[in-house]
C-alpha positions, 0 to 999 in steps of 0.5 A: 616625655619624661627622659627616664635617668640612667640606671647606677652603675654597680659597684666594683666588685673583687674582680673589678679591682685587680689591676689589668694583667698586662700592666703589671711589671714582670719580675727578672726572674719571670723575665730571664724564664721567658728568654729563648737562649737561657738553655743554651746559654746554661749548656755553654757553661756546662760545656765550658766546665767540662772541657776546662776540667778535661783538658789543660789546654783549653782555657789557655789564650790561644785554645779559646781563639781557637775556639772563638774562630770555630764558632763564629764560621758556623755562626755567621751563617746560624744567625740568619738561620735562626731568624729564618725559622722563628720566621717558620722556615728553614733552608736546605741550601744554605750549605752549598749556598757558601760553596756557590759564593766562593765558586762565582768570586773566584771563577769570575775574577779569574775568567775575566781577568778581573780586579777580585772585587769584581767578583766578590761584588758578583758573587754577592748580587749572584748569591742574594739572586738566590735568596729571592728565588727561594723566598719568590718560590716560597710565597707564589707556589705551594710546597713547603719550604724545606721542598724548596729548598732542598730543590735549591739544594739539589740544583746547586750540589750540581751546578757547582760541580758541573760550572767547576769541572767545565771552565777549570777542568778539574773539582777545585777553580784556580788559584787567584792569589796573585791577582790585583786585589786579593791582598784587601779583599783577604783583609776583610774577609779571612785577615788575622788580629793580634791583640796581646799577643793571641792571634784573633780571625776576623770572622769573628768580628763579621759574628759579632756584628752579624748578631748585634744587627739581627738582635737589634732588628728582632727586638727593636723594629717593626721587621722583628714583629713581622717576623714573630708574627709570620713565624707565630701564624701566617695567615693570623699575620697576614690578617693584621696587615703583615706584609707577608712575603716580603718579609719571607724573601727578606730573611731567605736573603739574610741567609744568603748574605750570611752565605756570602760572608761564609763563601768569601772567607772561604775562598779568601783563606784558601785561595782555592774552592772545592766544588764539593764543599758545603754539603750537610753544614746546612744542618749543623747551622739548624742544630746551632739554631736549635740548641739556641732556643728556636723552635722547629714550629717558628715564632720563637727563638733568639740571634744571642741563643744561635750565637750561644748555639755556635759556641757551644759547636766550637767548644765541643769540635776544638775540646775533643781535640784539647783533650785528644779524643778520637774526633770521630766522636764529635757527632755523637757529642753534638747529638746530645748536646742537640737532644739535651739541649731540646729538652732543657728548652722545652723544660724552661718554657714550660716554667717559663709559661707556668709563671706568668 
């Protein structure tokens, strides 16, 4: 039996001679248009120019240091919240979790007459446990993160007030300023660094460190790929082997870690903590992330964008003061910035998709 020779391969047509689009290098302009933080950067420049013109003292070194401090206290939370949103989830308990962290540290140190650092470490364990609770509840039950973290928000709000009044007899904690370890803890969480005659709060360094770590995780590690995959589609991510549950629990622990840092700064800045603080701040963290380019639907955003969103918040909140305007208008300007940033981010994404 004679073997039949294989038919010759057809000559390549025009479509076959094209280079695979995956091998094509994107131009710098296309890369820039595809960055999620582009809209927030444009907005930040516009806000900076606006207040530089409207407020004479805005460009002074001490004023800019004040702006950075306001941005850092928000940005410490906005960065991990942004990562959580990229992963497709929310945390409505983030604001009161900051207060819980401070209360646990203060009351444990005071009641146990222990070194303040013992209370700080106990607070870290408790706060991370709250993050684990949110993550486990989300991955093991059906309700969405909105409902689960709303429940955590209500529980923490009640516990903050209830335990503070039970232990201290009032709605605030007792001062721990004279306790052992307070001075060194304040150096770590609430000190002031003087550079060139200008005072900068140490929270700015915490903020920059979190931005660097979060950006490295998102862009340079496998975990970053998992975060984007989970936010883009949970079932599809699970189908390709992404550990969805572990990823989401880790993201909630990241938010809890940010809350711990913010809580310790709150405590060591003022010595005492009011149990009702933090309510409503969770919305500001989300606003900063959205202004920075994060999508409500998940799968898109950056840590740098959230940081720029926090910077815009700092410029607006302090710029109004420097311009000597009525601070009652602050929320109005924040709402305007949210809407404009959302529209600009939508336009940037459409342009980026059109140039692919």
